[in-house]
N, C-alpha and C positions, 0 to 999 in steps of 0.2 A: 512918271507913272507908266506902268506897262499893263496891257490888257491881254489876258490869257483866254484863248478860245480852244476848248477841247474838240478835236476832230473825231477821234475814236478813243474808246476806253474799255478795258475789260472789267473794270469794277469802279464803284463810286470813289473808294478810297485807294489812292495809288501808293503802294509800298514796294520800293525796289528790292526789298529782301524777300518778297513773296514770289516764288517761282510761277512763271506763266503770266504775270501782270505785264501787259504791253499797252502803251498808250502813245498817242501822237497829239501834240499840242501846237497850235499856231499862236505865237506871241507877237503882239504889236507893241513895239518899243515907243519911248517918248517921242522920238523923231519920226514916227510913222512907219518905220521899216518893219518888215515881217521876218520873224525868226521861227524856225521849226525845231521842235524837241521830240525825240523818239526815245522812249525808255525800253530797255531790253533786260529782262531778268530771267534767270533759270537756265536750264540745259538747252544749248543751241540745237535746234532741230527737233526737239520734243516739246519742251515748254515754250520756248521762243522759236517758233517755226519761221522758215525763210519767207514764204509767200506773204503772210500777214505783215512782216517787217517791211518787205519790199513794197507792198501796196501802200503802207503808211508813208514811206519815204516819197513815193510818187505823188500821193495825195497832197503832202505838204508843199512840194515843189509846184504842183499844178495850182495850188491855192495862193501862190505868190511868194513863198518863202525865199529870201535871198541868202539865207544861211541856215545850216542844219547843225544841231548838236545831238550826238548819240550818247546816251547815258547807259553804261553797261555794268551789270552785276551778274557775273556768270562764271562758273567753274569750267565752262567749255562745252563740248558736245561734238556734233557731227561736223567734220571739216567741210564737206560739200555744201552744207547749209551756210556755214560761215563764209565760204567763198562766194556764194550767191549774194549774201548781204554785202560783202566787200565790193562786188561788181556794181550793186545797186547804189552804193555810196560814191563810187568812182564816177558814175554816169552824171550826176548833177554837178560834180566838180568840173567836168568837161563843158558844162553849160554856164560856168561862171558862178555857181553857188558855192559859198564857202562852207566846208564841212569840217566840224570839229568833234572830238570825242572826250568823254570823261569817264574815268574808272571810279566807280562808287563801291568800295568794299573789296571787290576782287574781279579781275579779268584773267582767266587762266586758259591755257591750251587754245582751242579753236576760237574762243572769245577774243583773244588778242589779234587774230587774223582780221576780224571785223573792224577793229580799231585801226589797223594799219592803213585802211582806206582814208583815214582822216588827215587833213592838212595839218591840224594841230591837235595834240592829245594832252589833256590835263589828267592828273591823278590826285585824288583827295589824300590828305596827309597820312591817314592810317590804312590806306588801301595797299594792295599788293597785286603784282602781275606774275604769271608763271608761264614759262615757255619750255616745251619739250618736244621730242619726236612723237609722231602720231602712233597710235596703238590700235590693235584690233584683235579679234578672236579668230583663229584659223583652225579649220578641221578638214581632213581629207587625205588623199594620197600625197606622196612627196611632191610630185609635179604640180598638183593643185596648190599646195601650200607655198611652193616656190613662186608660182605666178602671183599669189596674193602678196607675198613678201616683196616681189619686184614692184607691184603696184603701190604698195605702201611706201617703198623707198622713193618712187617718183613723186608721191604726195609730199614727202618730206623735202625733196629738192624744190618743189614749187613753193612750199612754205618758207624755206630758207631764202629763196629769191625775193619774196615779198618783204621779209624782215631786213634783208640786205639793202633793198631799195630805200627803206626808211632810215636805217641807221648809218648808212655809208660804209658798212663792213662788207666783206665778200661773203657769198653764200657758204664758202668753205669755212670761214671763220665762225659764222653762225652755227653751222653744223657741229664743229668741233667743240664749241662752248656749251652746247645743249644736247649732248648725248645722254643726259639724265634730266630729271625735273630740276629746273632752276627757278627759285622764287626770288623776286625782286621787291624790296620795299619801295615806297614812293620815290625816295631819293635815289635809290639804286637804279630804278627804272629810267629816271631822267638822265642819270650819269651814263647809262648804257644806250641812251637815245631811243628807247622804246616809248618814251613819253617826253613831253616838252616842259611841263611845269607842275609843281605841287601846289594845290589850291585848297581853299576852304571848302568843306562840303556844302556850305550854304551859298556858294557862288550863284549869282543870278544868271540863268541861262540866256536871258535877253541881252546880256552884256558879253559880246563876243570878244575873244582875245585878239590883239593886234596881229596882223599878218607878219 
């Protein structure tokens, strides 16, 4: 039997398909070990803001969680917010906390960057992942637009390096394969090494996958 203790919640009823719903839960498993679960839904940076997510991650670790699971349902959003969440998940891993992720429905664009921080990534059977180059709106003089373009290109290089570290591919291979929107089914995401396993959507978060 597991005991669930909600640390923070945005609403009484948690629905991962509702944008902006963000909760953190500390679960006590049958063996007494503590597991943290963070739900992220909606646009990264607008509905799922970086600092609340980071604060919840820190709270779970501070309350004794020895493992964390991040459940993501998001079409993407702000890359910089995603990178901040990425760093926040890398930090507990360096302290010996096992960090896993699960795609619930969709993880696209910047949302996939958040997941890349996880040691193990599950994806539910009917979910999808999407990876592509970053995009933005540019207005101004030619030189202004060129600076923005150069900055955006550097962001893409950083993203490719993160994807390459997880998949074992080179950044150049990642870039060449994703110069357009690439949607992956659950099975395709695993085959491409952006995820590790296809799972049931009803998987118990207190049962952590084997290392």
